[in-house]
C-alpha positions as CSV (number, residue, x, y, z in Angstrom):
1,X,-17.2,18.9,7.4
2,X,-15.6,21.1,4.8
3,X,-16.5,24.7,5.2
4,X,-19.9,24.9,3.6
5,X,-19.9,28.7,3.6
6,X,-16.9,28.8,1.2
7,X,-18.6,26.5,-1.4
8,X,-20.8,27.6,-4.3
9,X,-24.3,27.9,-2.7
10,X,-27.5,26.8,-4.4
11,X,-31.0,27.1,-3.1
12,X,-33.9,24.7,-3.3
13,X,-37.1,26.2,-4.9
14,X,-38.8,26.5,-1.5
15,X,-35.8,28.4,-0.2
16,X,-35.8,30.7,-3.2
17,X,-39.5,31.5,-2.5
18,X,-38.5,32.4,1.1
19,X,-35.8,34.7,-0.1
20,X,-38.1,36.3,-2.7
21,X,-40.8,36.9,-0.1
22,X,-38.3,38.3,2.3
23,X,-39.0,35.6,4.9
24,X,-35.3,35.3,5.3
25,X,-32.3,37.1,3.6
26,X,-29.0,35.8,2.3
27,X,-27.1,37.7,5.0
28,X,-28.9,35.7,7.7
29,X,-28.2,32.5,5.8
30,X,-24.5,33.3,5.6
31,X,-24.5,34.2,9.3
32,X,-26.0,30.8,10.2
33,X,-23.6,28.9,7.9
34,X,-20.6,30.6,9.6
35,X,-21.7,30.7,13.2
36,X,-24.5,28.1,13.6
37,X,-24.2,24.8,15.4
38,X,-24.6,21.5,13.6
39,X,-27.4,19.3,15.1
40,X,-25.8,15.9,14.5
41,X,-28.9,14.0,15.7
42,X,-30.9,15.6,12.9
43,X,-28.1,15.4,10.3
44,X,-27.1,12.4,8.1
45,X,-23.3,12.4,7.9
46,X,-23.0,8.8,7.0
47,X,-24.0,9.1,3.3
48,X,-21.3,8.2,0.7
49,X,-21.6,11.3,-1.5
50,X,-23.4,14.4,-0.3
51,X,-23.9,14.6,3.4
52,X,-26.9,16.3,5.0
53,X,-26.4,18.8,7.8
54,X,-28.9,20.6,9.9
55,X,-27.3,23.9,11.1
56,X,-29.1,25.9,13.8
57,X,-28.8,29.3,15.3
58,X,-31.1,31.8,17.1
59,X,-31.3,35.1,15.2
60,X,-33.4,38.0,16.5
61,X,-35.3,35.7,18.9
62,X,-36.1,33.2,16.1
63,X,-34.8,29.7,16.1
64,X,-33.6,29.0,12.5
65,X,-32.5,25.7,11.1
66,X,-31.0,25.2,7.7
67,X,-31.0,21.8,6.1
68,X,-27.9,21.7,3.8
69,X,-26.9,19.0,1.3
70,X,-23.1,19.3,1.4
71,X,-21.5,17.9,-1.8
72,X,-17.9,18.1,-3.0
73,X,-18.1,21.4,-4.9
74,X,-21.6,22.7,-4.1
75,X,-23.7,23.1,-1.0
76,X,-27.5,23.3,-1.5
77,X,-29.8,24.8,1.1
78,X,-32.7,22.3,0.9
79,X,-35.0,23.7,3.6
80,X,-35.2,26.4,6.2
81,X,-37.3,26.1,9.4
82,X,-38.1,29.3,11.4
83,X,-39.7,29.1,14.8
């Protein structure tokens, strides 16, 4: 997996809504991308082009999972789950 945090990041519309409503902030997303753990059982790394990774980390007593579509030049945050 090439370092997702170094690629141009895009956000799905639902993720943009979460950022705008302050449900999560870009600093937390960056922290998870850099220090989170990939859940390979939830990820799809066998795709030919853009692979899907689920990256998880506990932040401030909340379990947060990012679903990231990792393409050659761009990584798109497709979904964020907070529990």
